[in-house]
Backbone atoms as SQL, in Angstrom:
CREATE TABLE atoms (id INTEGER PRIMARY KEY, chain TEXT, resi INTEGER, resn TEXT, atom TEXT, x REAL, y REAL, z REAL);
INSERT INTO atoms VALUES
  (1, 'A', 1, 'MET', 'N', 26.170, -96.853, 224.291),
  (2, 'A', 1, 'MET', 'CA', 27.039, -96.291, 223.006),
  (3, 'A', 1, 'MET', 'C', 26.819, -96.882, 221.994),
  (4, 'A', 2, 'LEU', 'N', 26.741, -98.266, 221.662),
  (5, 'A', 2, 'LEU', 'CA', 26.710, -98.959, 220.536),
  (6, 'A', 2, 'LEU', 'C', 25.489, -98.693, 219.784),
  (7, 'A', 3, 'LEU', 'N', 24.475, -99.003, 220.786),
  (8, 'A', 3, 'LEU', 'CA', 22.962, -98.512, 220.180),
  (9, 'A', 3, 'LEU', 'C', 22.694, -97.050, 219.446),
  (10, 'A', 4, 'ARG', 'N', 23.349, -95.987, 220.235),
  (11, 'A', 4, 'ARG', 'CA', 23.389, -94.820, 219.699),
  (12, 'A', 4, 'ARG', 'C', 23.940, -94.724, 218.582),
  (13, 'A', 5, 'PHE', 'N', 25.011, -95.283, 218.098),
  (14, 'A', 5, 'PHE', 'CA', 26.024, -95.421, 217.108),
  (15, 'A', 5, 'PHE', 'C', 25.293, -95.943, 215.877),
  (16, 'A', 6, 'VAL', 'N', 24.390, -97.282, 216.350),
  (17, 'A', 6, 'VAL', 'CA', 23.640, -97.786, 215.015),
  (18, 'A', 6, 'VAL', 'C', 22.665, -97.038, 214.829),
  (19, 'A', 7, 'SER', 'N', 21.899, -96.353, 215.770),
  (20, 'A', 7, 'SER', 'CA', 20.620, -95.491, 215.357),
  (21, 'A', 7, 'SER', 'C', 21.136, -94.504, 214.529),
  (22, 'A', 8, 'ARG', 'N', 22.028, -93.842, 214.798),
  (23, 'A', 8, 'ARG', 'CA', 22.897, -92.536, 213.955),
  (24, 'A', 8, 'ARG', 'C', 22.849, -92.984, 212.603),
  (25, 'A', 9, 'MET', 'N', 23.888, -94.493, 212.414),
  (26, 'A', 9, 'MET', 'CA', 24.124, -94.893, 211.065),
  (27, 'A', 9, 'MET', 'C', 22.531, -95.215, 210.329),
  (28, 'A', 10, 'LEU', 'N', 21.583, -95.989, 210.889),
  (29, 'A', 10, 'LEU', 'CA', 20.527, -95.978, 210.083),
  (30, 'A', 10, 'LEU', 'C', 19.681, -95.049, 209.861),
  (31, 'A', 11, 'LEU', 'N', 19.742, -93.702, 210.528),
  (32, 'A', 11, 'LEU', 'CA', 19.625, -92.611, 210.072),
  (33, 'A', 11, 'LEU', 'C', 19.836, -91.844, 209.119),
  (34, 'A', 12, 'CYS', 'N', 21.423, -92.169, 209.167),
  (35, 'A', 12, 'CYS', 'CA', 22.168, -91.753, 207.584),
  (36, 'A', 12, 'CYS', 'C', 21.709, -92.397, 206.558),
  (37, 'A', 13, 'VAL', 'N', 21.416, -93.970, 206.828),
  (38, 'A', 13, 'VAL', 'CA', 21.144, -94.742, 205.697),
  (39, 'A', 13, 'VAL', 'C', 20.193, -94.144, 205.265),
  (40, 'A', 14, 'LEU', 'N', 18.703, -93.799, 206.128),
  (41, 'A', 14, 'LEU', 'CA', 17.631, -93.546, 205.800),
  (42, 'A', 14, 'LEU', 'C', 17.602, -92.020, 205.061),
  (43, 'A', 15, 'PHE', 'N', 18.101, -90.983, 205.118),
  (44, 'A', 15, 'PHE', 'CA', 18.304, -90.153, 204.924),
  (45, 'A', 15, 'PHE', 'C', 18.918, -90.045, 203.205),
  (46, 'A', 16, 'LEU', 'N', 20.075, -90.526, 202.954),
  (47, 'A', 16, 'LEU', 'CA', 20.814, -90.877, 202.031),
  (48, 'A', 16, 'LEU', 'C', 19.889, -91.377, 200.928),
  (49, 'A', 17, 'THR', 'N', 19.098, -92.678, 201.352),
  (50, 'A', 17, 'THR', 'CA', 18.580, -93.093, 200.426),
  (51, 'A', 17, 'THR', 'C', 17.094, -92.440, 200.007),
  (52, 'A', 18, 'GLY', 'N', 16.690, -91.872, 200.749),
  (53, 'A', 18, 'GLY', 'CA', 15.487, -91.040, 200.573),
  (54, 'A', 18, 'GLY', 'C', 16.050, -89.557, 199.629),
  (55, 'A', 19, 'CYS', 'N', 17.366, -89.617, 199.337),
  (56, 'A', 19, 'CYS', 'CA', 17.531, -88.587, 198.441),
  (57, 'A', 19, 'CYS', 'C', 18.284, -89.043, 197.693),
  (58, 'A', 20, 'SER', 'N', 17.831, -90.579, 197.145),
  (59, 'A', 20, 'SER', 'CA', 18.519, -91.056, 195.945),
  (60, 'A', 20, 'SER', 'C', 18.065, -90.467, 194.307),
  (61, 'A', 21, 'ALA', 'N', 18.842, -90.725, 193.384),
  (62, 'A', 21, 'ALA', 'CA', 18.254, -90.403, 192.119),
  (63, 'A', 21, 'ALA', 'C', 17.084, -90.944, 191.551),
  (64, 'A', 22, 'THR', 'N', 16.280, -90.434, 190.938),
  (65, 'A', 22, 'THR', 'CA', 15.173, -91.082, 190.337),
  (66, 'A', 22, 'THR', 'C', 15.742, -91.573, 188.845),
  (67, 'A', 23, 'ASP', 'N', 14.580, -92.302, 188.543),
  (68, 'A', 23, 'ASP', 'CA', 14.460, -93.381, 186.895),
  (69, 'A', 23, 'ASP', 'C', 15.064, -92.223, 185.890),
  (70, 'A', 24, 'THR', 'N', 14.278, -91.189, 186.159),
  (71, 'A', 24, 'THR', 'CA', 14.293, -89.770, 185.105),
  (72, 'A', 24, 'THR', 'C', 15.720, -89.539, 184.881),
  (73, 'A', 25, 'ASP', 'N', 15.899, -89.236, 183.287),
  (74, 'A', 25, 'ASP', 'CA', 17.377, -88.655, 183.019),
  (75, 'A', 25, 'ASP', 'C', 17.141, -87.409, 182.320),
  (76, 'A', 26, 'PRO', 'N', 18.048, -86.545, 183.631),
  (77, 'A', 26, 'PRO', 'CA', 17.619, -85.045, 183.349),
  (78, 'A', 26, 'PRO', 'C', 18.366, -84.476, 182.012),
  (79, 'A', 27, 'SER', 'N', 19.235, -85.706, 181.752),
  (80, 'A', 27, 'SER', 'CA', 20.221, -84.746, 180.837),
  (81, 'A', 27, 'SER', 'C', 19.194, -84.910, 179.307),
  (82, 'A', 28, 'PRO', 'N', 19.826, -83.730, 178.537),
  (83, 'A', 28, 'PRO', 'CA', 19.519, -83.618, 177.178),
  (84, 'A', 28, 'PRO', 'C', 19.329, -84.880, 176.343),
  (85, 'A', 29, 'GLY', 'N', 18.259, -84.963, 175.842),
  (86, 'A', 29, 'GLY', 'CA', 18.007, -86.529, 174.962),
  (87, 'A', 29, 'GLY', 'C', 17.541, -87.854, 175.639),
  (88, 'A', 30, 'GLY', 'N', 17.741, -87.590, 177.232),
  (89, 'A', 30, 'GLY', 'CA', 17.163, -88.672, 177.977),
  (90, 'A', 30, 'GLY', 'C', 17.988, -90.283, 177.919),
  (91, 'A', 31, 'GLY', 'N', 19.416, -89.658, 177.543),
  (92, 'A', 31, 'GLY', 'CA', 20.799, -90.629, 177.716),
  (93, 'A', 31, 'GLY', 'C', 20.682, -91.240, 176.299),
  (94, 'A', 32, 'LEU', 'N', 20.057, -90.286, 175.256),
  (95, 'A', 32, 'LEU', 'CA', 20.604, -90.565, 173.756),
  (96, 'A', 32, 'LEU', 'C', 21.984, -90.000, 173.872),
  (97, 'A', 33, 'ALA', 'N', 22.492, -90.772, 172.398),
  (98, 'A', 33, 'ALA', 'CA', 23.695, -89.569, 172.184),
  (99, 'A', 33, 'ALA', 'C', 23.349, -88.369, 171.709),
  (100, 'A', 34, 'THR', 'N', 24.027, -87.361, 171.755),
  (101, 'A', 34, 'THR', 'CA', 23.879, -85.645, 171.299),
  (102, 'A', 34, 'THR', 'C', 24.540, -85.472, 170.063),
  (103, 'A', 35, 'VAL', 'N', 24.539, -84.470, 169.302),
  (104, 'A', 35, 'VAL', 'CA', 24.859, -83.572, 168.729),
  (105, 'A', 35, 'VAL', 'C', 24.541, -82.116, 168.657),
  (106, 'A', 36, 'GLN', 'N', 25.627, -81.530, 168.389),
  (107, 'A', 36, 'GLN', 'CA', 25.053, -79.879, 168.125),
  (108, 'A', 36, 'GLN', 'C', 24.405, -79.985, 166.812),
  (109, 'A', 37, 'ALA', 'N', 23.859, -78.781, 166.986),
  (110, 'A', 37, 'ALA', 'CA', 22.911, -78.103, 165.677),
  (111, 'A', 37, 'ALA', 'C', 23.938, -78.052, 164.504),
  (112, 'A', 38, 'SER', 'N', 24.988, -77.346, 165.026),
  (113, 'A', 38, 'SER', 'CA', 26.114, -76.635, 164.194),
  (114, 'A', 38, 'SER', 'C', 26.788, -77.913, 163.568),
  (115, 'A', 39, 'GLU', 'N', 26.711, -79.173, 164.108),
  (116, 'A', 39, 'GLU', 'CA', 27.558, -80.392, 163.398),
  (117, 'A', 39, 'GLU', 'C', 26.383, -81.257, 162.372),
  (118, 'A', 40, 'LEU', 'N', 25.463, -81.026, 162.631),
  (119, 'A', 40, 'LEU', 'CA', 24.093, -81.213, 161.331),
  (120, 'A', 40, 'LEU', 'C', 24.677, -81.314, 159.904),
  (121, 'A', 41, 'PRO', 'N', 24.068, -82.064, 159.270),
  (122, 'A', 41, 'PRO', 'CA', 24.485, -81.762, 157.549),
  (123, 'A', 41, 'PRO', 'C', 23.754, -80.804, 157.423),
  (124, 'A', 42, 'ALA', 'N', 24.059, -80.030, 156.455),
  (125, 'A', 42, 'ALA', 'CA', 23.630, -78.830, 155.885),
  (126, 'A', 42, 'ALA', 'C', 22.117, -79.086, 155.684),
  (127, 'A', 43, 'GLU', 'N', 21.650, -79.893, 155.225),
  (128, 'A', 43, 'GLU', 'CA', 19.983, -80.216, 154.926),
  (129, 'A', 43, 'GLU', 'C', 19.378, -80.304, 156.513),
  (130, 'A', 44, 'ALA', 'N', 20.143, -80.855, 157.268),
  (131, 'A', 44, 'ALA', 'CA', 19.372, -80.875, 158.430),
  (132, 'A', 44, 'ALA', 'C', 19.082, -79.350, 158.937),
  (133, 'A', 45, 'ARG', 'N', 20.385, -78.484, 159.050),
  (134, 'A', 45, 'ARG', 'CA', 20.002, -77.395, 159.659),
  (135, 'A', 45, 'ARG', 'C', 18.955, -76.560, 158.647),
  (136, 'A', 46, 'GLN', 'N', 18.888, -76.637, 157.768),
  (137, 'A', 46, 'GLN', 'CA', 17.744, -76.210, 156.676),
  (138, 'A', 46, 'GLN', 'C', 16.627, -76.631, 157.220),
  (139, 'A', 47, 'THR', 'N', 16.722, -77.520, 157.729),
  (140, 'A', 47, 'THR', 'CA', 15.297, -78.060, 158.383),
  (141, 'A', 47, 'THR', 'C', 14.853, -77.642, 159.305),
  (142, 'A', 48, 'LEU', 'N', 15.928, -77.675, 160.223),
  (143, 'A', 48, 'LEU', 'CA', 15.478, -76.860, 161.420),
  (144, 'A', 48, 'LEU', 'C', 14.961, -75.233, 161.346),
  (145, 'A', 49, 'GLN', 'N', 15.608, -74.883, 160.131),
  (146, 'A', 49, 'GLN', 'CA', 15.302, -73.174, 160.181),
  (147, 'A', 49, 'GLN', 'C', 13.810, -73.635, 159.611),
  (148, 'A', 50, 'LEU', 'N', 13.366, -74.153, 159.160),
  (149, 'A', 50, 'LEU', 'CA', 12.585, -74.121, 158.209),
  (150, 'A', 50, 'LEU', 'C', 10.756, -74.788, 159.508),
  (151, 'A', 51, 'ILE', 'N', 11.514, -75.479, 160.246),
  (152, 'A', 51, 'ILE', 'CA', 10.659, -76.018, 161.787),
  (153, 'A', 51, 'ILE', 'C', 10.576, -74.698, 161.939),
  (154, 'A', 52, 'ASP', 'N', 11.588, -73.960, 162.638),
  (155, 'A', 52, 'ASP', 'CA', 11.477, -72.645, 163.497),
  (156, 'A', 52, 'ASP', 'C', 10.241, -72.046, 163.096),
  (157, 'A', 53, 'ARG', 'N', 10.686, -71.765, 161.185),
  (158, 'A', 53, 'ARG', 'CA', 9.563, -70.693, 160.726),
  (159, 'A', 53, 'ARG', 'C', 7.828, -71.248, 160.911),
  (160, 'A', 54, 'GLY', 'N', 7.935, -72.439, 160.896),
  (161, 'A', 54, 'GLY', 'CA', 6.540, -73.029, 160.596),
  (162, 'A', 54, 'GLY', 'C', 6.429, -73.407, 159.315),
  (163, 'A', 55, 'GLY', 'N', 7.553, -73.757, 158.373),
  (164, 'A', 55, 'GLY', 'CA', 6.900, -73.884, 156.835),
  (165, 'A', 55, 'GLY', 'C', 7.794, -72.497, 156.295),
  (166, 'A', 56, 'PRO', 'N', 7.190, -72.724, 154.938),
  (167, 'A', 56, 'PRO', 'CA', 6.844, -73.951, 153.919),
  (168, 'A', 56, 'PRO', 'C', 7.617, -75.608, 153.794),
  (169, 'A', 57, 'PHE', 'N', 6.930, -76.537, 153.817),
  (170, 'A', 57, 'PHE', 'CA', 7.983, -77.684, 153.843),
  (171, 'A', 57, 'PHE', 'C', 7.653, -78.204, 152.549),
  (172, 'A', 58, 'PRO', 'N', 8.882, -79.080, 152.046),
  (173, 'A', 58, 'PRO', 'CA', 8.912, -79.462, 150.626),
  (174, 'A', 58, 'PRO', 'C', 8.333, -80.742, 150.482),
  (175, 'A', 59, 'TYR', 'N', 7.876, -81.436, 151.665),
  (176, 'A', 59, 'TYR', 'CA', 7.167, -82.850, 151.242),
  (177, 'A', 59, 'TYR', 'C', 5.896, -82.728, 152.415),
  (178, 'A', 60, 'ALA', 'N', 5.056, -83.579, 151.481),
  (179, 'A', 60, 'ALA', 'CA', 3.944, -83.588, 152.235),
  (180, 'A', 60, 'ALA', 'C', 3.425, -83.877, 153.378),
  (181, 'A', 61, 'LYS', 'N', 4.245, -85.340, 154.009),
  (182, 'A', 61, 'LYS', 'CA', 4.376, -85.789, 155.233),
  (183, 'A', 61, 'LYS', 'C', 5.255, -85.092, 156.230),
  (184, 'A', 62, 'ASP', 'N', 5.779, -83.758, 155.793),
  (185, 'A', 62, 'ASP', 'CA', 6.130, -82.967, 156.594),
  (186, 'A', 62, 'ASP', 'C', 5.473, -82.554, 157.725),
  (187, 'A', 63, 'GLY', 'N', 5.934, -82.886, 159.198),
  (188, 'A', 63, 'GLY', 'CA', 4.687, -82.472, 160.198),
  (189, 'A', 63, 'GLY', 'C', 3.918, -83.594, 160.524),
  (190, 'A', 64, 'ALA', 'N', 3.926, -84.668, 159.969),
  (191, 'A', 64, 'ALA', 'CA', 3.350, -86.160, 160.324),
  (192, 'A', 64, 'ALA', 'C', 3.523, -86.402, 161.801),
  (193, 'A', 65, 'VAL', 'N', 2.408, -86.866, 162.528),
  (194, 'A', 65, 'VAL', 'CA', 2.750, -87.123, 163.824),
  (195, 'A', 65, 'VAL', 'C', 3.585, -88.575, 163.940),
  (196, 'A', 66, 'PHE', 'N', 4.672, -88.448, 164.542),
  (197, 'A', 66, 'PHE', 'CA', 5.789, -89.640, 164.382),
  (198, 'A', 66, 'PHE', 'C', 5.265, -90.623, 165.780),
  (199, 'A', 67, 'GLY', 'N', 5.074, -91.923, 165.464),
  (200, 'A', 67, 'GLY', 'CA', 4.840, -92.838, 166.222),
  (201, 'A', 67, 'GLY', 'C', 5.479, -93.364, 167.331),
  (202, 'A', 68, 'ASN', 'N', 6.817, -93.200, 166.847),
  (203, 'A', 68, 'ASN', 'CA', 8.068, -93.671, 168.064),
  (204, 'A', 68, 'ASN', 'C', 7.855, -95.179, 168.138),
  (205, 'A', 69, 'PHE', 'N', 7.149, -96.054, 167.319),
  (206, 'A', 69, 'PHE', 'CA', 7.035, -97.618, 167.290),
  (207, 'A', 69, 'PHE', 'C', 8.132, -98.245, 167.602),
  (208, 'A', 70, 'GLU', 'N', 9.231, -97.814, 167.544),
  (209, 'A', 70, 'GLU', 'CA', 10.488, -98.211, 167.940),
  (210, 'A', 70, 'GLU', 'C', 10.925, -98.244, 169.355),
  (211, 'A', 71, 'ARG', 'N', 10.202, -97.026, 169.931),
  (212, 'A', 71, 'ARG', 'CA', 10.252, -96.731, 171.167),
  (213, 'A', 71, 'ARG', 'C', 12.203, -96.476, 172.051),
  (214, 'A', 72, 'LEU', 'N', 12.568, -95.827, 171.052),
  (215, 'A', 72, 'LEU', 'CA', 13.906, -95.317, 170.944),
  (216, 'A', 72, 'LEU', 'C', 13.829, -93.611, 172.274),
  (217, 'A', 73, 'LEU', 'N', 12.830, -93.320, 171.442),
  (218, 'A', 73, 'LEU', 'CA', 12.780, -92.030, 172.223),
  (219, 'A', 73, 'LEU', 'C', 11.912, -92.139, 173.755),
  (220, 'A', 74, 'PRO', 'N', 12.012, -91.160, 174.311),
  (221, 'A', 74, 'PRO', 'CA', 11.146, -91.261, 175.902),
  (222, 'A', 74, 'PRO', 'C', 9.602, -90.945, 175.100),
  (223, 'A', 75, 'ALA', 'N', 9.314, -92.170, 175.890),
  (224, 'A', 75, 'ALA', 'CA', 7.826, -92.370, 175.821),
  (225, 'A', 75, 'ALA', 'C', 6.882, -90.968, 176.100),
  (226, 'A', 76, 'HIS', 'N', 6.186, -90.691, 175.366),
  (227, 'A', 76, 'HIS', 'CA', 4.751, -89.866, 175.404),
  (228, 'A', 76, 'HIS', 'C', 3.729, -90.040, 174.848),
  (229, 'A', 77, 'GLN', 'N', 2.369, -89.820, 175.034),
  (230, 'A', 77, 'GLN', 'CA', 1.425, -90.179, 174.175),
  (231, 'A', 77, 'GLN', 'C', 1.362, -89.890, 172.711),
  (232, 'A', 78, 'ARG', 'N', 0.568, -90.479, 172.030),
  (233, 'A', 78, 'ARG', 'CA', 0.511, -90.522, 170.532),
  (234, 'A', 78, 'ARG', 'C', 0.378, -88.787, 170.502),
  (235, 'A', 79, 'GLY', 'N', 0.708, -88.288, 169.636),
  (236, 'A', 79, 'GLY', 'CA', 0.732, -86.943, 168.710),
  (237, 'A', 79, 'GLY', 'C', 1.988, -86.160, 169.639),
  (238, 'A', 80, 'TYR', 'N', 2.673, -86.494, 170.246),
  (239, 'A', 80, 'TYR', 'CA', 3.594, -85.714, 171.018),
  (240, 'A', 80, 'TYR', 'C', 4.941, -85.675, 170.303),
  (241, 'A', 81, 'TYR', 'N', 5.155, -86.127, 169.113),
  (242, 'A', 81, 'TYR', 'CA', 6.393, -85.950, 168.041),
  (243, 'A', 81, 'TYR', 'C', 5.901, -85.868, 167.042),
  (244, 'A', 82, 'HIS', 'N', 6.565, -84.974, 166.143),
  (245, 'A', 82, 'HIS', 'CA', 6.253, -85.103, 164.951),
  (246, 'A', 82, 'HIS', 'C', 7.384, -85.232, 164.116),
  (247, 'A', 83, 'GLU', 'N', 7.336, -85.417, 162.814),
  (248, 'A', 83, 'GLU', 'CA', 8.589, -85.779, 161.720),
  (249, 'A', 83, 'GLU', 'C', 8.711, -84.962, 160.746),
  (250, 'A', 84, 'TYR', 'N', 9.900, -84.481, 160.274),
  (251, 'A', 84, 'TYR', 'CA', 9.958, -83.947, 159.091),
  (252, 'A', 84, 'TYR', 'C', 11.273, -84.455, 158.525),
  (253, 'A', 85, 'THR', 'N', 11.320, -84.348, 156.932),
  (254, 'A', 85, 'THR', 'CA', 12.156, -84.745, 156.043),
  (255, 'A', 85, 'THR', 'C', 13.490, -84.091, 155.675),
  (256, 'A', 86, 'VAL', 'N', 14.513, -84.589, 156.116),
  (257, 'A', 86, 'VAL', 'CA', 15.942, -83.888, 155.791),
  (258, 'A', 86, 'VAL', 'C', 16.422, -84.298, 154.309),
  (259, 'A', 87, 'PRO', 'N', 16.064, -83.726, 153.407),
  (260, 'A', 87, 'PRO', 'CA', 16.436, -84.318, 152.045),
  (261, 'A', 87, 'PRO', 'C', 17.875, -84.638, 151.988),
  (262, 'A', 88, 'THR', 'N', 17.801, -85.835, 151.162),
  (263, 'A', 88, 'THR', 'CA', 19.550, -86.520, 151.091),
  (264, 'A', 88, 'THR', 'C', 19.793, -86.535, 149.523),
  (265, 'A', 89, 'PRO', 'N', 20.781, -85.525, 149.354),
  (266, 'A', 89, 'PRO', 'CA', 21.493, -85.197, 148.188),
  (267, 'A', 89, 'PRO', 'C', 21.265, -86.939, 147.391),
  (268, 'A', 90, 'GLY', 'N', 21.078, -86.794, 146.016),
  (269, 'A', 90, 'GLY', 'CA', 21.228, -87.947, 145.354),
  (270, 'A', 90, 'GLY', 'C', 20.151, -88.912, 145.562),
  (271, 'A', 91, 'SER', 'N', 19.315, -88.783, 146.377),
  (272, 'A', 91, 'SER', 'CA', 18.055, -89.691, 146.635),
  (273, 'A', 91, 'SER', 'C', 16.628, -89.526, 145.948),
  (274, 'A', 92, 'ARG', 'N', 16.136, -90.092, 145.242),
  (275, 'A', 92, 'ARG', 'CA', 15.205, -90.127, 144.273),
  (276, 'A', 92, 'ARG', 'C', 13.674, -90.199, 145.279),
  (277, 'A', 93, 'ASP', 'N', 13.704, -90.782, 146.434),
  (278, 'A', 93, 'ASP', 'CA', 12.484, -90.216, 147.291),
  (279, 'A', 93, 'ASP', 'C', 13.386, -89.725, 148.390),
  (280, 'A', 94, 'ARG', 'N', 12.507, -89.760, 149.488),
  (281, 'A', 94, 'ARG', 'CA', 12.403, -88.928, 150.732),
  (282, 'A', 94, 'ARG', 'C', 13.970, -89.237, 151.407),
  (283, 'A', 95, 'GLY', 'N', 14.064, -90.557, 151.410),
  (284, 'A', 95, 'GLY', 'CA', 15.795, -90.794, 152.016),
  (285, 'A', 95, 'GLY', 'C', 15.454, -90.998, 153.219),
  (286, 'A', 96, 'ALA', 'N', 16.466, -91.110, 154.669),
  (287, 'A', 96, 'ALA', 'CA', 16.615, -92.327, 155.535),
  (288, 'A', 96, 'ALA', 'C', 16.040, -91.193, 156.567),
  (289, 'A', 97, 'ARG', 'N', 17.034, -89.948, 156.316),
  (290, 'A', 97, 'ARG', 'CA', 17.192, -88.629, 157.575),
  (291, 'A', 97, 'ARG', 'C', 15.555, -88.044, 157.594),
  (292, 'A', 98, 'ARG', 'N', 15.657, -88.152, 158.854),
  (293, 'A', 98, 'ARG', 'CA', 14.608, -87.000, 159.693),
  (294, 'A', 98, 'ARG', 'C', 14.939, -86.321, 160.594),
  (295, 'A', 99, 'ILE', 'N', 14.236, -85.303, 160.888),
  (296, 'A', 99, 'ILE', 'CA', 14.189, -84.632, 162.301),
  (297, 'A', 99, 'ILE', 'C', 12.998, -84.897, 162.890),
  (298, 'A', 100, 'VAL', 'N', 12.984, -85.283, 164.519),
  (299, 'A', 100, 'VAL', 'CA', 11.698, -85.691, 164.907),
  (300, 'A', 100, 'VAL', 'C', 11.500, -84.578, 166.191),
  (301, 'A', 101, 'THR', 'N', 10.582, -83.780, 166.293),
  (302, 'A', 101, 'THR', 'CA', 10.340, -82.785, 167.181),
  (303, 'A', 101, 'THR', 'C', 9.489, -83.639, 168.285),
  (304, 'A', 102, 'GLY', 'N', 9.788, -82.934, 169.594),
  (305, 'A', 102, 'GLY', 'CA', 8.677, -83.175, 170.422),
  (306, 'A', 102, 'GLY', 'C', 8.167, -81.952, 171.296),
  (307, 'A', 103, 'GLN', 'N', 6.675, -82.009, 171.682),
  (308, 'A', 103, 'GLN', 'CA', 5.605, -80.986, 172.234),
  (309, 'A', 103, 'GLN', 'C', 6.755, -79.902, 173.296),
  (310, 'A', 104, 'GLY', 'N', 7.944, -80.910, 174.173),
  (311, 'A', 104, 'GLY', 'CA', 8.374, -79.858, 175.043),
  (312, 'A', 104, 'GLY', 'C', 9.793, -79.329, 174.437),
  (313, 'A', 105, 'GLY', 'N', 9.885, -79.450, 173.093),
  (314, 'A', 105, 'GLY', 'CA', 11.071, -78.736, 172.455),
  (315, 'A', 105, 'GLY', 'C', 12.495, -79.548, 172.227),
  (316, 'A', 106, 'GLU', 'N', 11.891, -80.409, 172.490),
  (317, 'A', 106, 'GLU', 'CA', 12.872, -81.580, 172.347),
  (318, 'A', 106, 'GLU', 'C', 13.182, -81.786, 170.855),
  (319, 'A', 107, 'VAL', 'N', 14.386, -82.022, 170.137),
  (320, 'A', 107, 'VAL', 'CA', 14.824, -82.192, 168.714),
  (321, 'A', 107, 'VAL', 'C', 15.709, -83.582, 168.483),
  (322, 'A', 108, 'TYR', 'N', 15.273, -84.553, 167.666),
  (323, 'A', 108, 'TYR', 'CA', 16.263, -85.031, 167.429),
  (324, 'A', 108, 'TYR', 'C', 16.199, -85.912, 165.902),
  (325, 'A', 109, 'TYR', 'N', 17.890, -86.026, 165.755),
  (326, 'A', 109, 'TYR', 'CA', 17.846, -86.577, 164.621),
  (327, 'A', 109, 'TYR', 'C', 18.121, -87.433, 164.223),
  (328, 'A', 110, 'THR', 'N', 17.865, -88.488, 163.056),
  (329, 'A', 110, 'THR', 'CA', 18.338, -89.928, 162.721),
  (330, 'A', 110, 'THR', 'C', 18.498, -89.620, 161.102),
  (331, 'A', 111, 'ASP', 'N', 20.016, -90.473, 160.907),
  (332, 'A', 111, 'ASP', 'CA', 19.900, -90.684, 159.360),
  (333, 'A', 111, 'ASP', 'C', 20.084, -91.849, 158.925),
  (334, 'A', 112, 'ASP', 'N', 19.527, -92.791, 159.736),
  (335, 'A', 112, 'ASP', 'CA', 19.218, -94.003, 159.409),
  (336, 'A', 112, 'ASP', 'C', 17.741, -94.661, 159.570),
  (337, 'A', 113, 'HIS', 'N', 16.879, -94.096, 158.989),
  (338, 'A', 113, 'HIS', 'CA', 15.488, -94.308, 159.019),
  (339, 'A', 113, 'HIS', 'C', 14.987, -94.499, 160.481),
  (340, 'A', 114, 'TYR', 'N', 15.200, -94.345, 161.623),
  (341, 'A', 114, 'TYR', 'CA', 14.692, -94.308, 162.935),
  (342, 'A', 114, 'TYR', 'C', 15.193, -95.662, 163.680),
  (343, 'A', 115, 'ASP', 'N', 16.112, -96.126, 163.159),
  (344, 'A', 115, 'ASP', 'CA', 17.386, -97.447, 163.616),
  (345, 'A', 115, 'ASP', 'C', 17.930, -96.793, 164.613),
  (346, 'A', 116, 'SER', 'N', 18.484, -95.564, 164.968),
  (347, 'A', 116, 'SER', 'CA', 18.926, -94.912, 165.806),
  (348, 'A', 116, 'SER', 'C', 18.941, -93.182, 165.675),
  (349, 'A', 117, 'PHE', 'N', 18.878, -92.554, 167.140),
  (350, 'A', 117, 'PHE', 'CA', 18.675, -91.179, 167.250),
  (351, 'A', 117, 'PHE', 'C', 19.551, -90.572, 167.872),
  (352, 'A', 118, 'ARG', 'N', 20.027, -89.350, 167.661),
  (353, 'A', 118, 'ARG', 'CA', 20.816, -88.274, 168.521),
  (354, 'A', 118, 'ARG', 'C', 19.718, -86.958, 168.718),
  (355, 'A', 119, 'ALA', 'N', 20.104, -86.762, 170.319),
  (356, 'A', 119, 'ALA', 'CA', 19.201, -86.038, 170.626),
  (357, 'A', 119, 'ALA', 'C', 20.262, -84.585, 170.407),
  (358, 'A', 120, 'VAL', 'N', 19.413, -83.168, 169.353),
  (359, 'A', 120, 'VAL', 'CA', 20.030, -81.947, 168.983),
  (360, 'A', 120, 'VAL', 'C', 20.134, -81.037, 170.218),
  (361, 'A', 121, 'LEU', 'N', 21.627, -80.613, 170.137),
  (362, 'A', 121, 'LEU', 'CA', 21.405, -79.865, 171.329),
  (363, 'A', 121, 'LEU', 'C', 21.695, -78.194, 170.832),
  (364, 'A', 122, 'ARG', 'N', 20.881, -77.347, 170.948),
  (365, 'A', 122, 'ARG', 'CA', 20.577, -75.991, 170.042),
  (366, 'A', 122, 'ARG', 'C', 20.926, -75.064, 171.371);
């Protein structure tokens, strides 16, 4: 009787272990903070519209490959991510705000020049 109980418990443990979650995070943003597109600054929403239309973009570097050197976004091969400038009112240069897009349709927003990102929910 005890042997039967132990063997059943062992089977249950093996079954549950086989069904455990994987390392990948299925949530939008892969564990990053998120923001609704409607909550982004107006300039970021305008940049999203330009991205959706394919341009034209106001800055020559818009659409450039984003290297993800900070490794804050999910790891992918070089060329997977592209960056776009979000104009900052009053800034005399491109400012710190960017939208980064992934080939899988992901969209990320940073307002501190890549120190942090939020996944944009659309």
